[in-house]
C-alpha positions in Angstrom: -14.9 -42.7 -27.1 -18.5 -44.0 -26.9 -20.6 -42.8 -24.0 -21.8 -45.3 -21.4 -25.4 -46.3 -21.9 -27.7 -49.1 -21.1 -27.6 -52.4 -23.1 -30.8 -51.6 -24.9 -29.9 -48.1 -25.9 -30.0 -47.4 -29.6 -26.3 -47.1 -30.4 -26.9 -46.8 -34.2 -28.8 -43.5 -33.7 -26.2 -42.3 -31.3 -23.4 -43.0 -33.9 -25.5 -41.1 -36.6 -25.5 -38.2 -34.1 -29.2 -38.0 -34.1 -30.2 -35.6 -31.3 -31.8 -37.3 -28.3 -35.1 -36.1 -27.0 -34.9 -34.9 -23.4 -38.1 -35.3 -21.4 -38.5 -33.8 -18.0 -41.4 -35.2 -15.9 -42.8 -33.0 -13.1 -45.0 -35.3 -11.1 -47.5 -34.8 -8.3 -50.4 -36.7 -6.8 -52.6 -36.2 -9.9 -50.1 -37.4 -12.5 -47.2 -35.9 -14.5 -46.6 -33.0 -16.8 -44.0 -33.8 -19.5 -41.8 -31.1 -21.0 -39.4 -31.1 -23.8 -37.6 -28.7 -26.1 -40.1 -29.6 -28.8 -43.5 -31.3 -28.3 -42.9 -34.6 -26.6 -43.4 -37.5 -29.0 -46.5 -39.6 -29.0 -44.2 -42.6 -28.3 -43.4 -41.2 -24.9 -47.1 -41.7 -24.0 -46.9 -45.4 -24.8 -45.6 -48.4 -22.8 -47.2 -47.8 -19.4 -47.7 -44.0 -19.6 -51.4 -43.2 -19.9 -52.9 -39.8 -20.9 -55.3 -38.3 -18.4 -58.4 -38.5 -20.6 -61.1 -39.7 -18.2 -60.3 -43.4 -18.4 -57.8 -43.3 -15.5 -57.9 -42.7 -11.8 -56.6 -39.4 -10.5 -54.9 -40.6 -7.3 -51.6 -41.2 -9.1 -51.2 -44.7 -7.8 -53.6 -46.8 -9.9 -54.6 -46.1 -13.4 -57.3 -48.0 -15.2 -54.8 -48.6 -18.0 -52.8 -50.9 -15.7 -51.2 -51.0 -12.3 -48.6 -48.3 -11.6 -49.3 -46.6 -14.9 -48.4 -42.9 -14.7 -51.2 -40.5 -15.8 -49.9 -37.9 -18.2 -51.8 -34.7 -17.5 -50.1 -32.5 -20.1 -47.2 -32.6 -22.6 -45.6 -29.2 -23.4 -42.8 -27.8 -25.6 -41.7 -25.4 -22.9 -38.3 -26.7 -21.7 -35.7 -24.0 -22.0 -32.8 -25.7 -20.4 -31.7 -28.6 -18.2 -28.5 -28.4 -16.1 -25.8 -31.0 -16.0 -26.2 -33.7 -13.4 -24.2 -32.5 -10.4 -22.9 -34.7 -7.7 -19.6 -34.7 -5.8 -17.9 -36.4 -3.0 -15.8 -34.0 -0.9 -12.8 -35.6 0.8 -12.7 -34.3 4.3 -9.7 -36.3 5.4 -7.8 -39.5 4.5 -10.7 -41.5 5.9 -12.6 -43.0 3.0 -15.7 -43.8 4.9 -15.9 -40.3 6.4 -15.5 -38.8 2.9 -18.3 -40.9 1.4 -20.6 -40.0 4.2 -20.1 -36.3 3.5 -21.1 -36.6 -0.2 -23.6 -34.2 -1.7 -26.8 -35.5 -3.3 -27.0 -35.2 -7.1 -29.1 -32.3 -8.4 -30.7 -31.3 -11.6 -32.3 -27.9 -12.5 -34.8 -27.5 -15.3 -36.0 -24.1 -16.6 -39.5 -24.0 -18.3 -41.1 -21.3 -20.3 -43.9 -19.5 -18.5 -44.7 -16.6 -20.9 -48.3 -17.9 -21.3 -48.8 -18.1 -17.5 -49.4 -21.9 -17.6 -47.0 -22.7 -14.7 -48.2 -19.7 -12.6 -51.7 -21.1 -12.8 -50.8 -24.7 -12.1 -48.5 -23.8 -9.2 -51.3 -21.9 -7.5 -53.5 -25.0 -7.6 -51.3 -28.0 -7.1 -48.5 -29.0 -4.8 -45.2 -30.0 -6.4 -42.6 -29.5 -3.6 -41.2 -32.9 -2.4 -42.8 -34.6 -5.3 -41.0 -36.7 -7.9 -39.1 -35.3 -10.9 -37.4 -37.3 -13.6 -35.2 -36.6 -16.6 -35.1 -39.2 -19.5 -33.3 -39.4 -22.8 -34.4 -41.1 -26.0 -35.1 -40.8 -29.7 -38.3 -39.8 -31.5 -40.4 -42.7 -32.5 -39.2 -45.1 -29.8 -41.5 -46.3 -27.0 -40.8 -44.7 -23.6 -39.5 -48.1 -22.3 -36.5 -47.6 -24.6 -35.7 -44.2 -23.0 -32.8 -43.9 -20.6 -33.6 -42.5 -17.2 -30.8 -40.0 -16.5 -32.1 -38.7 -13.2 -34.9 -39.3 -10.6 -35.3 -37.2 -7.5 -37.5 -34.9 -5.4 -38.4 -31.4 -6.3 -36.8 -29.3 -3.5 -37.2 -25.7 -4.8 -39.5 -23.9 -7.3 -38.6 -20.4 -8.5 -41.1 -18.4 -10.4 -39.6 -15.6 -12.4 -40.8 -13.3 -15.1 -41.4 -15.5 -18.1 -40.0 -18.7 -16.7 -40.2 -21.2 -13.8 -37.2 -23.2 -12.4 -37.5 -26.6 -10.8 -34.6 -27.7 -8.7 -34.5 -31.5 -8.1 -32.5 -33.4 -5.6 -31.6 -37.1 -5.5 -34.0 -38.9 -3.2 
């Protein structure tokens, strides 16, 4: 049975079982750091995503490349794992409205390699808690506008461990 996707998603590649590229965006006031299992493709830096190369503003709201363009500070091949999207509605009683009100927010956890100390250095200088995190899926060679956004939320917890860092994100 085919998976549910957006109308513009590349179903031909999905049928050929081409592995989708998972991109995790960790954003703050300066821009975003993009992580993947392998080096994120150049295509992910196109279509409104602008590299931070001195031609863009640092405030995260306006880039010289266009309004609302997101400054990409760094792209890294440091993504070790991404959890499944978790969300549940816990029925408390036979009252449907009461059950929906008690639902938990969706969460995603991403684990990044920190053997080189990159995240230790960055976390000491920049604030990430309560900032935006996103998970997108797409195929190499496609512009980022064709990537499917699987999750968008707020970073609620950062755990720095020996050799890795974990970002827990919660639906906003």
